[in-house]
C-alpha positions as CSV (number, residue, x, y, z in Angstrom):
1,M,94.9,131.1,151.7
2,A,92.8,131.9,148.6
3,V,91.3,128.9,146.8
4,T,91.6,129.2,142.9
5,N,89.1,127.7,140.6
6,P,90.4,124.8,138.5
7,Q,90.7,125.3,134.7
8,P,87.6,124.2,132.8
9,Q,88.3,120.8,131.2
10,L,87.1,119.5,127.8
11,K,84.6,116.7,127.9
12,R,85.8,113.0,127.5
13,E,84.0,111.9,124.4
14,L,86.5,109.8,122.4
15,G,86.9,106.0,122.7
16,V,89.4,103.7,121.1
17,F,87.6,103.6,117.6
18,G,87.2,107.4,117.5
19,A,90.8,108.1,118.7
20,T,92.2,105.6,116.1
21,F,90.4,107.2,113.3
22,M,91.5,110.6,114.5
23,G,95.1,109.4,114.2
24,L,94.4,107.7,110.8
25,G,92.8,110.9,109.6
26,S,96.0,112.8,110.4
27,I,98.4,110.2,109.1
28,V,96.7,108.8,105.9
29,G,96.9,111.9,103.8
30,T,99.7,114.1,102.4
31,G,102.2,111.3,103.5
32,V,100.8,108.4,101.4
33,F,99.6,110.5,98.6
34,V,102.7,112.8,98.2
35,S,105.7,111.9,100.4
36,I,106.0,108.4,98.9
37,G,106.7,109.9,95.5
38,I,109.2,112.5,96.9
39,A,111.0,109.8,99.0
40,A,111.1,107.5,95.9
41,G,112.7,110.2,93.9
42,I,115.5,110.5,96.5
43,A,116.1,106.9,97.5
44,G,114.8,104.9,94.5
45,P,113.6,101.3,95.2
46,A,115.2,101.7,98.6
47,V,112.2,103.9,99.6
48,I,110.8,100.7,101.0
49,I,113.7,100.6,103.4
50,A,113.1,104.3,104.2
51,I,109.4,103.6,105.0
52,A,110.4,100.8,107.4
53,I,112.9,103.0,109.1
54,G,110.3,105.9,109.4
55,A,107.9,103.3,110.9
56,L,110.5,102.1,113.4
57,V,111.2,105.6,114.6
58,A,107.5,106.4,114.7
59,T,106.9,103.3,116.8
60,F,109.4,104.4,119.5
61,N,107.8,107.8,119.6
62,G,104.2,106.5,119.4
63,L,104.8,104.2,122.5
64,N,106.4,107.1,124.5
65,S,103.7,109.4,123.5
66,A,101.1,106.8,124.5
67,Q,102.5,106.4,128.0
68,L,102.9,110.1,128.5
69,A,99.4,110.8,127.3
70,A,98.0,108.0,129.5
71,S,99.8,109.3,132.5
72,H,99.1,113.0,131.9
73,P,95.9,113.1,129.8
74,V,95.6,116.8,129.0
75,S,95.4,118.8,125.7
76,G,98.8,120.1,124.5
77,G,100.8,116.9,123.9
78,T,104.6,117.2,124.3
79,Y,104.2,120.9,125.2
80,E,102.5,119.8,128.5
81,Y,104.8,116.9,128.9
82,G,107.9,119.1,128.6
83,Y,106.6,121.4,131.3
84,R,105.6,118.6,133.7
85,Y,108.6,116.3,133.3
86,L,111.4,118.5,132.0
87,T,111.6,122.4,132.1
88,P,109.5,125.2,130.8
89,A,112.0,125.9,128.0
90,F,111.6,122.3,126.7
91,G,107.9,122.5,126.9
92,F,107.7,125.8,125.0
93,T,110.2,124.6,122.4
94,A,108.0,121.5,121.7
95,G,104.8,123.6,121.5
96,W,106.6,126.1,119.2
97,M,107.9,123.6,116.9
98,F,104.6,121.8,116.7
99,L,102.8,125.1,115.8
100,V,105.3,126.2,113.2
101,A,105.6,122.9,111.3
102,K,101.9,121.9,111.4
103,T,100.5,125.2,110.5
104,A,102.5,125.1,107.2
105,S,101.5,121.4,106.7
106,A,97.8,122.4,107.0
107,A,98.2,125.1,104.4
108,T,99.9,122.5,102.1
109,A,97.0,120.2,102.6
110,A,94.5,122.9,101.7
111,L,96.4,123.8,98.6
112,G,96.7,120.2,97.7
113,F,92.9,119.6,98.0
114,A,92.3,122.6,95.9
115,G,94.9,121.4,93.2
116,Y,93.2,118.1,92.9
117,L,89.8,119.7,92.7
118,V,90.8,122.1,89.9
119,N,92.3,119.3,87.9
120,I,89.2,117.1,88.2
121,L,86.8,120.0,87.3
122,G,89.1,121.4,84.5
123,L,89.2,124.8,86.2
124,S,91.8,127.5,86.0
125,S,94.8,127.2,88.3
126,T,94.2,130.7,89.4
127,L,91.3,129.3,91.5
128,I,93.5,127.1,93.6
129,V,94.2,129.7,96.3
130,P,90.5,131.0,96.6
131,I,89.3,127.4,96.8
132,A,91.9,126.5,99.4
133,F,90.9,129.6,101.4
134,V,87.2,128.6,101.5
135,T,88.1,125.0,102.4
136,V,90.1,126.2,105.4
137,A,87.1,128.3,106.5
138,I,84.6,125.4,106.2
139,M,86.9,123.0,108.2
140,T,87.4,125.7,110.9
141,V,83.5,125.9,111.2
142,I,83.3,122.1,111.5
143,V,85.9,122.1,114.3
144,L,84.2,124.9,116.1
145,S,81.0,122.7,116.3
146,G,82.8,120.4,118.7
147,V,84.8,117.2,118.6
148,K,81.8,114.9,118.3
149,R,80.8,116.4,114.9
150,S,84.4,116.6,113.9
151,N,84.9,113.0,114.7
152,L,81.9,112.1,112.5
153,A,83.3,114.1,109.6
154,N,86.7,112.6,110.2
155,T,85.3,109.0,110.1
156,V,83.6,109.6,106.7
157,I,86.8,111.2,105.2
158,V,89.1,108.4,106.4
159,S,86.8,105.7,105.2
160,V,86.7,107.2,101.6
161,T,90.5,107.7,101.7
162,L,91.2,104.1,102.7
163,L,88.7,102.8,100.0
164,S,90.7,104.8,97.4
165,L,94.0,103.2,98.6
166,V,92.5,99.8,98.4
167,F,91.4,100.6,94.9
168,F,94.9,101.7,94.1
169,I,96.3,98.4,95.3
170,L,93.8,96.3,93.5
171,V,94.3,98.1,90.2
172,C,98.1,98.1,90.3
173,L,98.6,94.6,92.0
174,P,98.2,92.5,88.8
175,R,100.9,94.5,86.9
176,A,103.1,94.5,90.1
177,I,103.0,90.7,90.1
178,T,104.2,90.5,86.4
179,E,106.5,93.5,86.4
180,G,107.6,93.7,90.0
181,A,110.7,91.4,89.5
182,S,112.3,94.0,87.2
183,N,111.0,97.2,88.8
184,L,112.0,96.2,92.3
185,S,115.2,94.4,91.4
186,P,117.7,97.3,90.8
187,T,120.5,96.9,93.2
188,L,120.0,99.0,96.4
189,S,123.7,99.4,96.6
190,E,123.4,102.1,93.9
191,V,121.5,104.2,96.4
192,S,123.6,106.1,98.9
193,L,123.0,105.7,102.7
194,P,122.6,109.5,102.9
195,N,119.7,109.4,100.4
196,I,118.0,106.6,102.4
197,L,118.3,108.5,105.6
198,Q,117.0,111.8,104.0
199,A,114.1,109.8,102.6
200,S,113.5,108.2,106.0
201,A,113.3,111.6,107.6
202,L,110.7,112.6,105.1
203,M,108.7,109.4,105.5
204,F,108.8,109.8,109.2
205,V,106.6,112.9,108.8
206,A,104.2,110.8,107.0
207,Y,103.5,108.8,110.2
208,T,103.4,111.7,112.7
209,G,99.7,112.1,112.8
210,Y,99.5,109.7,115.6
211,G,100.5,112.5,117.9
212,R,96.9,114.0,117.5
213,I,95.8,111.2,119.7
214,A,98.1,112.4,122.4
215,T,97.3,116.1,121.9
216,M,93.6,115.2,122.4
217,G,94.3,113.2,125.6
218,E,92.0,115.5,127.7
219,E,89.0,114.4,125.5
220,A,89.6,110.6,125.6
221,K,87.5,108.2,127.7
222,N,89.7,106.2,130.2
223,P,92.9,107.6,128.7
224,R,95.3,105.1,130.2
225,V,93.6,102.3,128.2
226,T,92.2,104.2,125.2
227,I,95.3,106.2,124.1
228,P,97.9,103.3,124.0
229,K,95.5,101.0,122.2
230,A,94.6,103.6,119.6
231,M,98.2,104.6,119.1
232,I,99.4,101.1,118.6
233,V,96.6,100.0,116.3
234,C,97.0,103.2,114.3
235,L,100.8,102.8,113.7
236,L,100.4,99.1,112.7
237,L,97.7,99.8,110.2
238,T,99.7,102.7,108.8
239,M,102.8,100.8,108.4
240,L,101.2,98.0,106.7
241,L,99.4,100.3,104.3
242,Y,102.4,102.4,103.5
243,I,104.7,99.4,102.7
244,T,101.9,97.8,100.7
245,V,101.2,100.9,98.6
246,A,104.9,101.6,98.0
247,T,105.8,98.0,97.0
248,V,102.7,97.6,94.7
249,G,103.3,101.1,93.2
250,I,107.0,100.6,92.4
251,G,106.4,97.0,91.3
252,A,103.6,98.2,88.9
253,V,105.2,101.2,87.3
254,G,108.8,101.6,88.6
255,V,110.3,104.4,90.5
256,D,110.5,106.8,87.6
257,V,106.7,107.1,87.1
258,L,106.0,107.1,90.8
259,S,108.5,110.0,91.3
260,Q,107.8,112.1,88.2
261,T,105.2,114.2,89.9
262,K,105.6,115.5,93.5
263,T,102.0,116.3,93.9
264,A,100.2,113.3,92.7
265,P,102.5,110.2,92.4
266,L,99.8,107.6,93.1
267,E,97.5,109.3,90.6
268,A,100.3,109.1,87.9
269,A,100.8,105.4,88.7
270,V,97.1,104.5,88.3
271,R,96.8,106.6,85.1
272,S,99.8,104.6,83.7
273,V,98.2,101.2,84.6
274,A,94.4,101.8,84.0
275,G,93.9,105.3,82.4
276,S,92.3,108.5,83.3
277,G,89.1,107.2,84.6
278,A,90.8,105.3,87.4
279,S,93.0,108.2,88.2
280,V,89.9,110.3,88.9
281,V,88.8,107.8,91.5
282,L,92.1,108.0,93.2
283,A,92.1,111.7,93.0
284,I,88.8,111.8,94.9
285,G,90.5,109.7,97.7
286,A,93.4,112.1,97.7
287,M,91.2,115.1,98.1
288,T,89.3,113.5,101.0
289,A,92.7,112.6,102.6
290,M,93.8,116.2,102.3
291,L,90.6,117.3,104.0
292,G,91.2,114.7,106.7
293,V,94.7,116.1,107.4
294,L,93.4,119.7,107.4
295,L,90.6,118.8,109.9
296,N,92.9,117.0,112.3
297,L,95.6,119.7,112.1
298,I,93.1,122.4,113.0
299,L,92.0,120.2,116.0
300,G,95.5,119.4,117.1
301,L,96.9,123.0,116.6
302,S,94.0,124.6,118.5
303,R,94.7,122.2,121.5
304,V,98.3,123.2,121.7
305,W,97.3,127.0,121.5
306,L,94.8,126.2,124.3
307,A,97.5,124.7,126.5
308,M,100.0,127.5,125.8
309,G,97.3,130.0,126.7
310,R,96.7,128.3,130.0
311,R,100.5,128.7,130.8
312,F,100.6,132.3,129.6
313,D,103.0,131.3,126.9
314,A,100.4,132.7,124.5
315,P,97.7,135.3,125.0
316,R,95.3,134.2,127.7
317,F,92.0,134.4,125.7
318,L,93.2,131.4,123.7
319,A,92.6,129.2,126.7
320,R,88.8,130.1,126.8
321,L,86.3,127.3,125.9
322,N,82.9,127.8,124.4
323,Q,79.8,127.7,126.7
324,Q,79.4,123.9,126.0
325,Q,83.1,123.3,127.0
326,T,83.5,121.2,123.8
327,T,86.1,123.4,122.0
328,P,88.7,126.2,122.6
329,H,86.8,128.5,120.1
330,Y,89.3,131.4,120.1
331,A,92.2,129.0,119.5
332,V,90.4,127.3,116.7
333,I,89.7,130.7,115.0
334,L,93.3,131.8,115.3
335,V,94.5,128.5,113.8
336,G,92.1,128.8,110.9
337,A,93.1,132.4,110.3
338,T,96.8,131.6,110.4
339,I,96.4,128.6,107.9
340,A,94.4,130.8,105.7
341,L,97.1,133.5,105.7
342,L,99.6,131.0,104.6
343,V,97.2,129.7,101.8
344,L,97.0,133.3,100.5
345,L,100.8,133.5,100.3
346,G,100.8,130.3,98.4
347,N,104.5,129.6,98.9
348,V,105.0,126.2,100.8
349,K,107.6,124.5,98.6
350,T,109.9,123.4,101.4
351,T,107.1,122.7,104.0
352,W,107.6,118.9,103.9
353,S,111.3,119.0,104.7
354,F,110.9,121.8,107.2
355,S,108.1,119.7,108.9
356,A,110.5,116.9,109.0
357,F,113.1,118.8,111.0
358,S,110.6,120.5,113.4
359,V,108.6,117.3,114.1
360,L,111.7,115.3,114.7
361,I,112.9,117.8,117.4
362,Y,109.4,117.8,118.8
363,Y,109.5,114.0,119.2
364,A,113.1,114.1,120.6
365,I,111.6,116.2,123.5
366,T,108.7,113.7,123.8
367,N,111.2,110.8,124.2
368,F,113.2,112.8,126.7
369,A,110.2,113.5,128.7
370,A,109.3,109.8,128.7
371,L,112.6,109.0,130.5
372,K,111.4,111.1,133.4
373,L,108.2,109.0,134.0
374,S,108.1,107.4,137.5
375,P,107.9,103.5,137.7
376,Q,104.1,103.8,138.5
377,E,103.6,105.9,135.4
378,R,105.7,103.9,133.0
379,L,104.1,101.4,130.5
380,Y,107.2,100.5,128.5
381,P,111.0,100.1,129.2
382,K,113.3,103.1,129.3
383,W,115.3,101.8,126.3
384,I,112.4,102.7,124.1
385,A,112.7,106.3,125.0
386,I,116.4,106.3,124.7
387,L,116.3,104.8,121.1
388,G,113.5,107.3,120.3
389,I,115.7,110.3,121.4
390,L,118.7,109.0,119.4
391,S,116.8,108.2,116.2
392,C,115.0,111.5,116.1
393,L,118.1,113.6,116.6
394,F,120.0,111.5,114.1
395,L,117.3,111.8,111.3
396,A,116.7,115.5,112.0
397,F,120.0,116.6,110.5
398,W,119.7,114.5,107.3
399,V,117.3,117.0,105.8
400,E,118.9,119.8,103.7
401,S,121.3,121.9,105.6
402,S,119.4,125.2,104.9
403,I,116.1,123.6,106.5
404,W,117.7,122.6,109.8
405,Q,119.6,125.9,110.0
406,I,116.3,127.8,109.8
407,G,114.8,125.5,112.2
408,I,117.5,126.2,114.8
409,A,117.1,129.9,114.3
410,L,113.4,129.6,114.9
411,I,114.0,127.6,118.1
412,I,116.3,130.3,119.4
413,A,113.9,133.1,118.5
414,G,111.1,131.3,120.2
415,L,113.2,130.7,123.4
416,I,114.0,134.4,123.5
417,W,110.3,135.3,123.3
418,H,109.6,132.8,126.0
419,K,112.2,134.2,128.4
420,V,111.2,137.7,127.7
421,R,107.5,137.0,128.3
422,R,108.2,135.1,131.5
423,A,110.4,138.0,132.7
424,V,107.6,140.5,132.0
425,L,105.0,138.3,133.8
426,N,107.2,137.8,136.9
């Protein structure tokens, strides 16, 4: 019987600190700087409840992602878990949903960065697309250089972002203390339950960067220890940060100011409290956050393409690593090119809601796979996986109906491609 050579594996270079910062770099970005304003416009002061619901659902998913990644520490996240613990169709659907949703999110992050930069420098808005395109190219080159350098760049970006949010809290807290009673007191009964659930679905997306820790499981040192620790620490820090920012922001300026602009709600709040100079400081933090999101999405998306190439669900060349075996260079180039193409189109108005549906389906499959873990592999009780499945499927269909209808159509189209390709290969 012929002996086949094992697939080349990525080097294990990430510890708990590095993995946690990779997760924070993916989470603390578009979510805190954009989605809180959108969700506040939908749910009013009840956005704080929506943030808590999103955190609860994310916790179920994070714990199940952690135990899956610890037991099966390879690149690809739920794409790989679906194949191993469920069926190829489930695995493919997870990978497909991840790629569709996060590629569009990456383009949004690039355009968001360019928009903030143009505003600060007083440049023409016609430069937003070219600046975003160049930004994608630069981030792609950084990722091509390997995860160590990417991790260093990510740590710097996350540090600046967190400092800007601390600045936001410190600037707005005095007014939140004096005005909070009136701004936070409007009766929550005036906000409908459907609005709270829709806002919860959107806020859930703001937590989903923790999945980047799982998709990079092949590169984690001692994954059974590193991945769960990094996931739990990352979620706790994010939940605390989001609730604090939302409470202080609404308390200081009220829902109307926070939701008046979808692109820069925190900047608007700071400007209302402390003027344009303070808003520039916050804008710098927002820009670094968008860079962090873009960097980590290129990393995560390339690892999913790597995994799909290994299983022939995507062209085989995407599974090749560079000579140092530190990065799947062809997959990274494909991801960068795809994001750049979406940037050139410049039309990502419904990306956030579409990402909500796609990511909730992705994590429903994650939780389903966690149910199939053996007693030796399991780190947490089965009921956590059951609650994760139910909460994901429930929230997924509270986004706009046109969004989830398109999402289902894309799932069906992807499964047709998967079946046809498998038939051809067999």
